[in-house]
C-alpha positions as CSV (number, residue, x, y, z in Angstrom):
1,M,103.1,19.5,98.9
2,I,101.8,21.8,101.6
3,E,104.9,21.9,103.7
4,N,106.9,22.4,100.4
5,N,104.6,25.6,99.4
6,T,105.0,27.1,103.2
7,A,108.7,26.4,103.0
8,L,108.8,28.2,99.4
9,Y,106.7,31.2,100.8
10,T,108.8,31.5,103.8
11,K,112.0,31.9,101.8
12,A,110.3,34.0,99.5
13,F,109.2,36.4,102.2
14,I,112.8,36.1,103.9
15,I,114.3,37.5,100.7
16,S,112.2,39.9,100.0
17,A,112.5,41.4,103.6
18,V,116.3,41.5,102.9
19,L,115.9,42.8,99.9
20,V,113.4,45.7,101.0
21,V,116.0,46.3,104.2
22,I,118.9,46.8,102.1
23,L,117.1,49.2,99.4
24,S,116.0,51.3,102.4
25,W,119.5,51.5,103.8
26,T,120.8,52.4,100.6
27,N,118.5,55.5,100.2
28,A,119.0,55.4,96.5
29,L,115.0,55.4,95.5
30,D,115.5,58.4,98.2
31,Y,117.9,60.5,96.3
32,L,115.9,60.3,92.8
33,A,112.7,61.1,94.3
34,V,114.1,64.3,95.7
35,N,115.9,65.2,92.7
36,Y,112.4,64.8,90.8
37,V,110.8,66.9,93.6
38,D,113.5,69.6,93.6
39,D,112.9,69.8,89.8
40,A,109.4,70.4,90.2
41,L,109.9,72.8,92.7
42,L,112.2,74.8,90.7
43,D,109.8,74.7,87.8
44,A,106.9,75.9,90.4
45,G,109.2,78.6,91.7
46,I,110.0,80.0,88.4
47,A,106.3,79.9,87.2
48,F,105.3,81.5,90.6
49,A,107.8,84.3,89.8
50,I,106.8,84.9,86.5
51,G,103.2,85.3,87.8
52,R,104.1,87.7,90.3
53,G,106.0,89.5,87.8
54,I,103.2,89.7,85.2
55,N,100.9,90.8,88.0
56,A,103.2,93.9,89.3
57,A,104.1,95.1,85.5
58,G,100.1,94.8,84.8
59,S,99.3,96.7,88.1
60,V,101.9,99.7,86.3
61,L,100.1,99.5,83.0
62,E,96.6,99.9,84.2
63,S,97.7,103.2,86.1
64,M,98.9,104.7,82.7
65,S,96.9,106.4,80.1
66,I,97.8,104.6,77.0
67,S,95.1,103.6,74.9
68,F,94.5,102.0,71.6
69,T,92.5,103.4,68.5
70,L,89.9,100.9,66.9
71,G,88.5,102.5,63.8
72,V,87.1,105.6,63.9
73,G,85.8,106.9,67.2
74,G,86.5,103.8,69.0
75,S,89.2,103.1,71.6
76,I,90.2,100.6,74.4
77,S,92.8,101.4,77.3
78,I,95.7,99.3,77.9
79,G,94.0,98.4,81.3
80,E,91.2,96.4,79.8
81,V,93.4,94.3,77.4
82,I,95.2,93.0,80.3
83,S,92.5,93.0,82.8
84,P,91.8,89.0,81.9
85,L,95.3,88.0,82.3
86,L,95.6,89.8,85.5
87,D,92.6,88.3,87.1
88,M,93.9,84.4,85.9
89,V,97.1,85.8,87.4
90,E,95.3,85.6,91.0
91,D,94.1,82.0,90.5
92,F,97.5,81.0,89.1
93,S,99.2,82.1,92.2
94,T,96.8,80.4,94.4
95,V,97.4,77.2,92.4
96,M,101.1,77.6,92.5
97,K,101.1,78.5,96.3
98,F,99.4,75.0,96.9
99,A,101.7,73.2,94.3
100,I,104.8,74.5,95.9
101,G,103.3,73.5,99.4
102,S,102.7,70.1,98.2
103,L,106.1,69.5,96.8
104,V,107.7,70.8,100.0
105,L,105.8,68.5,101.9
106,Q,106.6,65.5,99.7
107,K,110.2,66.5,99.8
108,L,110.2,66.8,103.6
109,L,108.0,63.4,104.0
110,V,110.8,61.4,101.5
111,E,113.5,62.8,104.1
112,I,111.6,61.7,107.0
113,V,111.2,58.2,105.6
114,G,114.7,58.0,104.8
115,T,116.4,59.0,108.2
116,A,118.4,56.4,109.7
117,F,115.5,55.9,112.6
118,F,113.0,55.0,110.3
119,N,115.4,52.6,108.7
120,V,116.5,50.7,111.8
121,L,112.6,50.6,112.7
122,L,112.1,49.1,109.5
123,T,115.1,46.5,110.1
124,L,113.9,45.6,113.4
125,T,110.4,44.9,112.5
126,A,111.9,42.8,109.3
127,I,113.7,40.7,111.8
128,C,110.8,40.2,114.1
129,A,108.6,39.2,111.1
130,V,111.1,36.5,110.0
131,M,111.7,35.4,113.4
132,A,107.8,35.1,114.1
133,T,107.6,32.6,110.8
134,F,109.9,30.2,112.8
135,F,109.1,30.5,116.6
136,V,105.7,31.9,117.3
137,A,102.1,31.1,116.7
138,A,100.3,31.8,113.4
139,K,98.4,34.8,115.1
140,Y,101.5,36.6,116.2
141,Q,102.9,35.9,112.9
142,L,100.2,37.9,110.9
143,I,100.4,40.9,113.3
144,A,104.3,40.9,113.0
145,M,104.0,40.7,108.9
146,K,101.1,43.2,109.2
147,T,103.3,45.6,111.2
148,F,106.3,45.0,108.6
149,I,104.2,45.6,105.6
150,T,102.8,48.7,107.0
151,L,106.4,50.2,107.5
152,V,107.3,48.9,104.1
153,L,104.3,51.1,102.4
154,I,104.8,54.0,104.5
155,R,108.7,53.7,103.9
156,F,108.4,53.3,100.3
157,L,104.8,54.5,99.0
158,V,105.8,58.4,99.2
159,V,109.0,57.8,97.9
160,L,107.3,56.1,95.0
161,M,104.9,58.7,94.2
162,A,107.5,61.2,94.0
163,L,109.4,59.0,91.5
164,L,106.3,58.4,89.4
165,S,105.6,61.8,89.4
166,G,108.9,63.1,88.2
167,V,108.8,60.1,85.5
168,A,105.5,60.9,84.4
169,S,106.6,64.6,84.5
170,Q,109.6,63.8,82.2
171,L,107.7,61.8,79.5
172,F,104.7,63.9,79.3
173,L,104.8,67.3,80.6
174,D,108.1,68.7,81.0
175,E,108.5,69.8,77.6
176,K,105.0,71.3,77.1
177,L,105.7,72.9,80.5
178,E,108.8,74.4,79.4
179,Q,106.8,76.0,76.5
180,D,104.4,77.4,78.7
181,L,106.7,79.2,81.0
182,Q,108.8,80.4,78.1
183,A,105.3,81.8,76.8
184,L,104.5,83.5,80.2
185,G,108.0,84.9,80.3
186,K,107.6,86.3,77.1
187,A,104.2,88.0,78.0
188,E,106.0,89.3,81.3
189,E,108.7,90.6,78.6
190,T,106.5,92.4,76.8
191,M,104.7,94.1,79.7
192,E,107.8,95.3,81.2
193,N,108.9,96.6,77.7
194,I,105.7,98.7,77.4
195,N,106.9,100.1,81.0
196,E,110.3,100.8,79.5
197,T,111.0,104.6,78.4
198,P,111.1,104.8,74.7
199,A,114.5,106.5,73.2
200,V,114.3,109.8,72.1
201,P,115.7,110.4,68.4
202,E,118.9,112.7,68.3
203,E,117.1,115.5,66.4
204,L,114.5,115.8,68.8
205,Q,117.2,115.6,71.6
206,K,119.0,118.5,70.0
207,E,116.0,120.5,69.9
208,I,115.1,119.8,73.4
209,Q,118.7,120.7,74.5
210,A,118.5,123.8,72.8
211,Q,115.1,124.8,74.5
212,I,116.6,124.1,77.9
213,K,119.7,126.4,77.3
214,V,117.2,129.2,76.5
215,K,115.1,128.2,79.5
216,E,118.3,128.2,81.5
217,T,119.5,131.7,80.4
218,Q,116.0,133.0,81.2
219,R,116.4,131.6,84.8
220,A,119.7,133.1,85.6
221,S,118.4,136.5,84.2
222,L,115.3,136.2,86.3
223,S,117.3,135.0,89.4
224,E,119.5,138.1,88.9
225,Q,116.7,140.6,88.3
226,L,115.0,139.0,91.6
227,T,118.2,139.5,93.7
228,N,118.2,143.0,92.6
229,L,114.6,143.6,93.1
230,K,115.2,142.4,96.8
231,V,117.8,144.7,97.5
232,N,115.9,147.8,96.1
233,L,113.3,146.5,98.1
234,E,115.3,146.8,101.3
235,E,116.4,150.2,100.3
236,Q,112.7,151.3,99.6
237,Q,111.3,150.0,102.9
238,A,114.2,151.7,105.1
239,T,113.2,155.0,103.1
240,V,109.4,154.8,103.5
241,A,110.3,153.9,107.4
242,K,112.4,157.1,107.4
243,L,110.0,159.5,105.7
244,E,107.2,158.0,108.1
245,E,109.3,158.9,111.2
246,E,109.7,162.5,109.6
247,M,105.8,162.8,108.9
248,E,105.0,162.2,112.8
249,Q,106.6,165.7,113.5
250,Y,103.7,167.4,111.6
251,S,100.3,167.2,112.7
252,I,97.2,166.3,110.6
253,T,96.3,170.1,110.0
254,D,99.8,170.9,108.8
255,T,99.6,168.0,106.3
256,Y,96.0,168.3,105.2
257,N,94.4,171.5,105.8
258,P,94.7,173.6,102.5
259,F,94.5,177.0,104.6
260,T,97.8,176.3,106.0
261,S,101.1,177.3,104.7
262,N,103.1,174.9,106.0
263,E,105.0,173.6,102.8
264,E,107.6,171.4,104.6
265,A,104.9,169.0,105.8
266,K,103.2,168.9,102.5
267,L,106.8,168.2,100.8
268,A,107.2,165.7,103.2
269,K,104.3,164.0,102.5
270,E,104.7,164.3,98.7
271,K,108.2,162.5,99.2
272,L,106.2,159.6,101.5
273,N,103.5,159.0,98.7
274,N,106.0,158.8,95.9
275,A,108.4,156.4,97.8
276,E,105.2,154.1,98.8
277,S,104.2,154.4,94.9
278,A,107.7,153.2,94.1
279,L,107.8,150.3,96.8
280,N,104.3,148.9,95.6
281,D,105.9,149.0,91.9
282,T,108.7,146.9,93.3
283,L,106.8,144.5,95.1
284,E,104.8,143.7,91.9
285,Q,108.1,143.2,89.8
286,L,109.1,141.0,92.6
287,D,105.7,138.9,92.2
288,A,106.1,139.0,88.5
289,A,109.9,137.7,88.5
290,E,109.0,134.9,91.2
291,E,106.2,133.8,89.1
292,G,108.4,133.8,86.1
293,L,110.9,131.8,87.6
294,E,108.7,129.4,88.9
295,G,107.1,129.2,85.0
296,V,110.8,128.6,83.7
297,G,111.7,125.9,86.5
298,T,108.2,124.1,85.4
299,D,109.3,124.3,81.7
300,L,112.8,123.0,82.8
301,E,111.3,120.0,84.5
302,S,109.1,119.0,81.9
303,L,111.9,119.5,78.9
304,G,114.2,117.3,81.3
305,K,111.3,114.5,81.6
306,Q,111.2,114.6,77.7
307,L,114.7,114.5,77.1
308,R,114.8,111.4,79.2
309,G,111.9,109.8,77.1
310,E,109.0,110.3,79.7
311,S,105.8,111.5,78.7
312,T,104.7,114.5,80.6
313,G,101.1,115.7,78.9
314,V,100.4,119.4,78.4
315,L,101.8,121.5,81.5
316,A,100.7,125.0,82.0
317,G,103.4,127.5,81.2
318,I,105.1,125.4,78.3
319,S,105.3,126.5,74.7
320,D,103.2,124.9,71.9
321,T,106.7,123.5,70.6
322,V,107.3,121.7,74.2
323,S,104.0,120.6,74.1
324,G,104.3,119.1,70.7
325,W,107.2,117.1,71.6
326,G,105.3,115.7,74.7
327,G,102.9,114.2,71.9
328,K,105.5,113.0,69.8
329,I,107.1,111.5,73.1
330,S,103.7,109.9,74.4
331,G,102.9,108.7,71.0
332,M,106.5,106.9,70.8
333,A,105.6,105.3,74.5
334,N,102.7,103.4,72.2
335,K,105.0,101.0,71.1
336,L,102.8,97.7,70.6
337,S,99.6,97.5,68.3
338,Y,96.5,96.6,69.8
339,E,96.4,93.1,68.0
340,E,99.8,92.5,69.2
341,L,99.2,92.9,72.6
342,K,95.8,91.0,72.6
343,G,97.7,88.1,70.7
344,S,100.4,88.0,73.4
345,M,97.9,88.2,76.4
346,S,95.4,85.3,74.8
347,S,99.0,83.2,74.6
348,A,99.9,83.9,78.2
349,I,96.2,82.9,79.3
350,D,96.1,79.5,77.7
351,S,100.0,78.7,78.7
352,M,99.0,79.9,82.1
353,L,95.9,77.5,82.1
354,N,98.2,74.8,80.9
355,A,100.9,75.2,83.5
356,M,98.1,75.1,86.3
357,V,96.8,71.7,85.2
358,T,100.5,70.4,84.8
359,F,101.0,71.4,88.4
360,I,97.8,70.2,89.8
361,L,98.4,67.0,88.3
362,R,102.1,66.8,89.2
363,S,101.8,67.9,92.9
364,I,98.3,67.8,94.0
365,L,96.1,64.8,92.5
366,L,99.0,62.3,93.2
367,P,99.5,63.4,96.6
368,L,95.7,62.8,97.0
369,L,95.8,59.1,95.4
370,F,98.5,58.5,97.9
371,L,96.3,59.0,100.7
372,Y,93.6,57.1,99.4
373,V,95.8,54.3,98.9
374,V,97.2,54.5,102.1
375,S,93.5,54.6,103.5
376,K,92.5,51.3,101.7
377,F,95.6,49.9,102.7
378,F,94.8,50.2,106.5
379,K,90.9,49.3,106.0
380,A,92.0,46.1,104.0
381,V,95.0,45.1,106.4
382,W,93.8,46.5,109.7
383,G,90.4,46.8,109.4
384,I,90.6,50.6,109.9
385,D,88.5,53.1,107.8
386,L,90.3,56.3,108.0
387,G,87.9,58.0,105.8
388,K,84.9,56.9,108.1
389,K,86.9,57.8,111.4
390,L,88.0,61.3,109.8
391,K,84.3,62.1,109.0
392,D,83.2,61.0,112.3
393,K,85.7,63.4,114.1
394,T,84.7,66.2,111.9
395,D,81.1,65.7,112.8
396,S,81.6,65.4,116.4
397,L,83.7,68.9,116.3
398,N,80.8,70.2,114.3
399,S,78.4,68.6,116.9
400,A,80.4,70.4,119.6
401,K,80.5,73.6,118.0
402,K,76.7,73.7,117.7
403,H,76.3,72.5,121.3
404,K,78.6,75.5,122.7
405,A,76.6,78.0,120.2
406,A,73.2,76.6,121.7
407,E,74.6,77.2,125.4
408,V,75.8,80.9,124.3
409,Q,72.2,81.5,123.3
410,S,70.6,80.2,126.2
């Protein structure tokens, strides 16, 4: 009876070993596992990109001066509304980095255990284990079987982990995750829409364009005036220089002594004074023309921004009409009410938390479970406590660091 049971167990082991080797060489489970991991990586990449997009849009919004009025005398800036979401984005991005790293590692491990080298190693180990059941002592049979089972565990456990993660995700998580990602995408779109330049009504465009034409006419007139003044300035400077040369032939007494009768010197001095006065008038006109031209340029720049729908505020030198247009456009930029934006941000935070939990379960907790199973397996089969060895190694490194620190201090 015992011999029959032993023969039955031997046949079952041989059949199992053959099936495991065949399954290993087909790589069928590997392909499924890689597909599941690729899908998870795609979702994680999309989530991470949305998170970074929300962070970028939020940074722009925080620098804007948009605010919402809350009742009488109360207001809140848009930065205060989106601040909780931006704080959550930082944690979300950190979780997504770990999730993406874990998924990439899982894919790499699946590809490694599916290589021809590992399959050959598993096949040779299976042959040795089968042959050991017939030709060697029980002690070596046990070692051969333990080695084979260990390689089988390493070969398929990470693959099964990825498969179970993918199946569980499809059954329980994917639908909710898709909804959460859509909500996050909507929040990102909402924030980007606030950044978008509002469309300027056609009637207001015509008014601004008419004012631009007036300003351009003023600029052309001032430019022409400025050119003429520069020409006059050069002529007057030459006249003053010539009169100053003529004055050099007269002495100070000829010019300023009231008792002398040198009329030519007095006439030359009078001409010089008149020329210098005219020169000063031209310089003042030139400064005024340059200031006017600069002011018109500022007005045109502001009008151009407002024509494109950009808010410019009240700039110096712009007429009351232009300032009124700026107020209208600034009002159009605030397209969302406080309650709408607050609701969108709250929904985004909830979706972000749900997505974080999904990815933690999908790509972090299951790998930790894999490590736990491997640790328990080695302890049960080989009597090796990986957790204890890791702790001992860590304690040894810490002790060495403390010893070195003590030596440095001494």
